[in-house]
C-alpha positions as CSV (number, residue, x, y, z in Angstrom):
1,M,10.2,-10.2,7.7
2,K,11.3,-8.2,4.7
3,L,13.8,-5.3,4.7
4,P,13.3,-2.3,2.4
5,Q,15.2,-2.7,-0.8
6,R,17.0,-0.3,-3.1
7,T,14.1,-0.2,-5.5
8,A,12.2,2.4,-7.5
9,M,8.8,3.7,-6.4
10,A,7.1,5.3,-9.3
11,G,4.2,7.8,-9.1
12,R,2.4,10.1,-11.4
13,T,4.6,13.2,-10.7
14,V,7.6,11.8,-8.9
15,T,9.7,8.7,-8.7
16,L,11.8,7.6,-5.8
17,V,15.1,5.8,-6.6
18,P,18.1,4.7,-4.6
19,L,20.3,7.7,-3.9
20,D,23.2,7.9,-6.3
21,P,25.8,10.6,-5.7
22,E,27.1,10.5,-9.3
23,A,23.6,11.0,-10.7
24,H,22.0,13.2,-8.1
25,A,24.6,15.4,-6.3
26,E,24.7,18.2,-8.8
27,S,21.0,18.8,-8.8
28,L,20.6,18.4,-5.0
29,F,23.6,20.6,-4.2
30,T,22.5,23.5,-6.4
31,K,18.9,23.3,-5.2
32,T,19.8,23.2,-1.4
33,H,22.7,25.6,-1.1
34,G,23.1,29.3,-1.7
35,P,21.3,32.4,-0.3
36,G,17.9,31.7,1.2
37,N,18.4,27.9,1.6
38,E,19.9,27.9,5.0
39,Q,16.6,27.2,6.7
40,L,16.4,23.9,4.9
41,W,19.0,22.5,7.2
42,Q,17.8,24.1,10.5
43,Y,16.5,20.9,12.0
44,M,18.6,18.4,10.0
45,G,21.3,16.3,11.6
46,D,23.8,17.7,9.1
47,G,24.2,20.6,6.6
48,P,24.4,23.1,5.3
49,F,27.7,22.1,3.8
50,P,30.6,24.5,3.2
51,D,31.3,23.4,-0.3
52,R,30.4,20.8,-3.0
53,A,33.1,18.4,-1.9
54,A,31.7,18.1,1.6
55,F,28.2,17.7,0.3
56,D,29.4,14.9,-2.1
57,E,31.1,13.1,0.7
58,S,28.0,13.2,2.8
59,L,25.9,11.9,-0.1
60,R,28.4,9.0,-0.6
61,R,28.0,8.0,3.0
62,K,24.2,8.2,2.8
63,A,24.1,6.2,-0.4
64,A,26.3,3.4,1.2
65,S,24.1,3.2,4.3
66,E,21.7,0.4,5.0
67,D,19.9,2.0,7.9
68,P,19.1,4.8,7.2
69,L,18.3,3.7,3.6
70,F,18.2,6.7,1.3
71,Y,16.1,7.5,-1.8
72,A,16.3,10.4,-4.1
73,I,13.0,12.0,-5.2
74,L,13.0,12.7,-9.0
75,D,10.7,15.0,-10.9
76,N,9.0,12.8,-13.6
77,A,8.7,15.8,-15.9
78,G,12.5,16.3,-16.3
79,G,14.2,13.6,-14.2
80,A,16.0,16.0,-11.9
81,A,16.6,15.1,-8.2
82,M,14.4,17.4,-6.1
83,G,15.0,16.0,-2.7
84,Y,15.7,12.9,-0.7
85,A,14.3,10.9,2.2
86,S,15.1,7.7,4.0
87,Y,13.8,4.7,6.0
88,L,15.5,4.4,9.3
89,R,15.3,2.6,12.7
90,I,14.3,-0.5,10.6
91,E,13.1,-3.2,12.9
92,P,11.8,-6.2,10.9
93,A,11.3,-8.4,13.9
94,H,8.7,-5.9,15.2
95,R,7.6,-4.8,11.7
96,C,8.3,-1.2,12.6
97,I,10.1,1.4,10.5
98,E,10.5,5.2,10.5
99,V,10.6,7.8,7.7
100,G,13.0,10.6,8.1
101,N,16.1,12.6,7.0
102,I,13.6,14.4,4.6
103,V,15.1,17.2,2.5
104,Y,12.7,18.9,0.1
105,T,14.2,21.5,-2.2
106,P,12.2,24.7,-2.6
107,R,11.1,23.5,-6.0
108,L,9.6,20.4,-4.4
109,Q,8.0,22.0,-1.4
110,R,4.2,22.5,-1.4
111,T,3.8,20.5,-4.7
112,T,1.8,17.5,-5.6
113,G,5.1,15.6,-5.8
114,A,5.9,16.4,-2.2
115,T,2.8,14.7,-1.0
116,E,3.1,11.8,-3.5
117,A,6.6,11.0,-2.3
118,M,5.3,10.4,1.2
119,Y,2.4,8.4,-0.2
120,L,4.7,6.1,-2.2
121,M,7.0,5.5,0.9
122,A,4.0,4.7,3.1
123,R,2.5,2.4,0.5
124,Y,5.7,0.5,0.2
125,V,6.0,0.0,3.9
126,F,2.5,-1.3,4.5
127,E,1.7,-3.1,1.2
128,D,5.1,-4.5,0.0
129,L,6.9,-5.0,3.3
130,G,3.9,-5.8,5.5
131,Y,5.0,-3.6,8.4
132,R,2.6,-2.8,11.2
133,R,3.9,0.6,12.5
134,Y,5.3,3.5,10.5
135,E,6.9,6.3,12.5
136,W,7.6,10.0,12.0
137,K,9.8,12.0,14.5
138,C,11.0,15.6,14.5
139,N,12.4,18.3,16.6
140,A,9.5,19.5,18.8
141,L,10.2,23.1,17.7
142,N,9.9,22.1,14.0
143,A,6.3,23.3,13.5
144,P,6.2,22.7,9.7
145,S,7.3,19.0,10.2
146,R,4.7,18.5,12.9
147,R,2.0,19.9,10.6
148,A,3.1,17.7,7.8
149,A,3.0,14.6,9.9
150,L,-0.6,15.3,10.8
151,R,-1.5,16.1,7.3
152,F,-0.1,12.9,6.0
153,G,-2.2,10.9,8.5
154,F,0.3,10.2,11.4
155,T,-1.0,10.4,14.9
156,F,0.8,12.5,17.5
157,E,2.0,10.3,20.4
158,G,3.9,12.7,22.7
159,I,7.1,14.5,23.3
160,F,10.4,12.7,24.3
161,R,12.1,15.4,26.4
162,Q,15.9,15.9,26.0
163,H,15.8,13.0,23.5
164,M,18.9,14.0,21.5
165,I,21.7,16.5,21.1
166,V,21.8,17.7,17.5
167,K,24.5,20.2,16.3
168,G,25.3,20.9,20.0
169,R,21.7,21.7,20.9
170,N,19.1,19.9,23.0
171,R,16.3,18.3,21.0
172,D,13.0,17.4,22.4
173,T,11.4,15.0,19.9
174,A,7.8,15.0,18.8
175,W,6.7,11.4,18.1
176,F,4.1,10.4,15.5
177,A,3.0,7.0,14.1
178,M,0.6,5.4,11.6
179,L,-0.6,1.8,12.0
180,D,-1.3,-0.9,9.4
181,S,-5.0,-0.9,10.5
182,E,-5.1,2.8,9.7
183,W,-3.5,2.6,6.3
184,P,-6.5,1.7,4.2
185,S,-8.3,4.9,5.1
186,R,-5.2,7.0,4.8
187,K,-4.5,5.4,1.4
188,A,-8.0,6.3,0.2
189,S,-7.5,9.9,1.2
190,F,-4.1,10.2,-0.4
191,E,-5.3,8.7,-3.7
192,R,-8.4,10.9,-3.7
193,W,-6.2,14.0,-3.2
194,L,-3.6,12.9,-5.7
195,S,-6.1,12.2,-8.4
196,P,-5.8,14.6,-11.4
197,E,-9.5,15.4,-11.0
198,N,-8.7,17.1,-7.7
199,F,-6.8,19.9,-9.5
200,D,-8.1,22.7,-11.7
201,A,-6.5,23.9,-14.9
202,A,-4.0,26.0,-13.0
203,G,-3.0,23.1,-10.8
204,R,-4.8,24.3,-7.7
205,Q,-6.3,21.7,-5.4
206,K,-10.0,21.5,-5.1
207,V,-10.2,19.5,-1.8
208,R,-7.5,19.7,0.8
209,L,-5.9,16.5,2.0
210,S,-6.8,17.4,5.6
211,N,-10.4,17.9,4.6
212,S,-10.8,14.5,2.9
213,P,-14.3,12.9,3.5
214,T,-12.6,9.6,4.4
215,L,-11.1,11.0,7.6
216,L,-9.7,14.1,9.1
217,F,-6.0,14.0,9.3
218,S,-6.2,16.6,12.1
């Protein structure tokens, strides 16, 4: 069974590429640090970082890792890095993989690109790698992440109590997954929502992803 590769995943508004500290650190640091950005790191396993040197060192470790395997999310309009995400807990023997370590800068949040990035990662898992189970996990207190999982078509499977200790605090983990048998309908909903025809001249969506006629994402 295939392992995910350091390859590009190109969409209409964003492109995912292998995380490169030399190319992406400046944009990512300036967009994730400073007043008002502290909440970005509330439920992450690391960050915020005290200075650029500490952030760069963290990015170098991430870029060298095989599991998790990190990708930067680039804005197609200008090429700037707007966030990053990874595949992790990669189990080719069971054809199971997780998406996580997702950091969206404020400029990426609640944009078409934010949704398209998750679509591209899911499509790669099911169509290129042939995996059968795609997982999403988050702190059970992280309400935005739990809403995002449902919006993107993952099914809630329960709470793993006292699952981890993160930054010295207990973490109960909310567990979500999407199966290969579910992907065709999820894909149709993603593509219908991402279509340029779904947005008016001001860029406002006409039909919400969660209200897709293909299925309700809950």
